[in-house]
C-alpha positions as CSV (number, residue, x, y, z in Angstrom):
1,M,10.9,9.5,12.8
2,R,11.2,5.6,12.3
3,T,9.9,4.4,9.3
4,H,8.2,0.8,8.8
5,P,7.5,-1.0,5.9
6,Y,3.6,-1.0,5.2
7,L,0.9,-2.7,2.7
8,I,-2.0,-0.8,1.7
9,V,-4.8,-2.3,0.0
10,V,-7.2,-0.3,-2.1
11,D,-10.4,-1.0,-4.1
12,G,-10.0,-0.4,-7.8
13,E,-7.1,-0.3,-10.5
14,L,-4.8,2.9,-10.6
15,G,-4.7,5.1,-13.3
16,P,-1.7,7.3,-14.6
17,E,-2.7,10.2,-12.4
18,A,-2.8,7.8,-9.4
19,L,0.3,6.3,-9.9
20,E,1.7,9.9,-10.3
21,W,0.7,10.9,-6.9
22,L,1.9,8.0,-5.1
23,D,5.5,7.6,-7.1
24,D,6.6,7.3,-4.1
25,L,5.5,3.7,-3.2
26,D,5.8,0.6,-4.8
27,V,2.5,-0.5,-6.5
28,G,1.7,-3.9,-7.2
29,A,-0.5,-5.1,-10.1
30,S,-4.0,-5.0,-9.5
31,I,-5.6,-8.2,-8.6
32,R,-9.4,-9.0,-8.4
33,G,-10.0,-5.4,-8.5
34,R,-7.6,-4.4,-5.8
35,S,-4.3,-2.9,-5.9
36,A,-1.3,-3.2,-3.3
37,L,0.7,-0.2,-2.2
38,D,4.2,-0.8,-0.4
39,G,6.7,1.2,1.0
40,D,9.2,2.7,4.1
41,L,6.6,5.0,5.9
42,D,6.8,7.2,9.2
43,Q,3.7,8.1,10.4
44,A,3.4,11.3,8.8
45,A,3.9,10.1,5.6
46,L,1.2,7.0,6.0
47,H,-1.0,10.0,7.2
48,G,-0.2,11.7,3.9
49,V,-0.7,8.7,1.7
50,F,-4.2,8.4,3.4
51,Q,-4.9,11.8,2.2
52,R,-3.7,11.5,-1.2
53,L,-5.8,7.8,-1.5
54,Q,-8.9,10.1,-0.3
55,L,-8.4,12.8,-3.0
56,L,-8.3,10.1,-5.5
57,V,-11.6,8.7,-4.1
58,L,-10.0,5.3,-3.5
59,D,-11.4,3.1,-0.8
60,I,-8.7,1.6,1.7
61,V,-9.0,-2.2,2.3
62,E,-6.4,-3.2,4.5
63,V,-3.4,-1.3,6.1
64,R,-0.8,-3.2,7.5
65,R,2.4,-2.7,8.7
66,R,4.6,-5.7,7.2
67,C,6.6,-8.0,9.8
68,G,9.9,-7.4,7.3
69,C,10.6,-11.2,8.4
70,V,13.8,-12.8,7.0
71,G,11.6,-15.6,5.5
72,G,10.1,-13.2,2.8
73,E,6.5,-12.6,1.4
74,S,5.8,-16.3,1.5
75,S,5.9,-16.3,5.3
76,C,4.3,-13.2,6.2
77,V,0.3,-12.7,6.7
78,A,0.7,-9.5,4.6
79,A,1.1,-11.6,1.4
80,E,-2.4,-13.0,1.9
81,L,-4.2,-9.8,1.6
82,V,-4.6,-9.2,-2.3
83,S,-5.3,-13.0,-2.7
């Protein structure tokens, strides 16, 4: 299956248990009570992340397949999700 870069924003700061369960994703700093998760995922892995977030009782605020654009995050809409 093909992977795509995803940005997943959740409400809340991630504790040690959550960080361990989500160690296959890059976890950004919490901003305004939201945490950003970033990773290359296929559809099965994306659904697996959703299940882990549900078990951790974290509300998903937004899921976006990032554009992977050459201009970097500043030229991409996904950069605005946690601001």
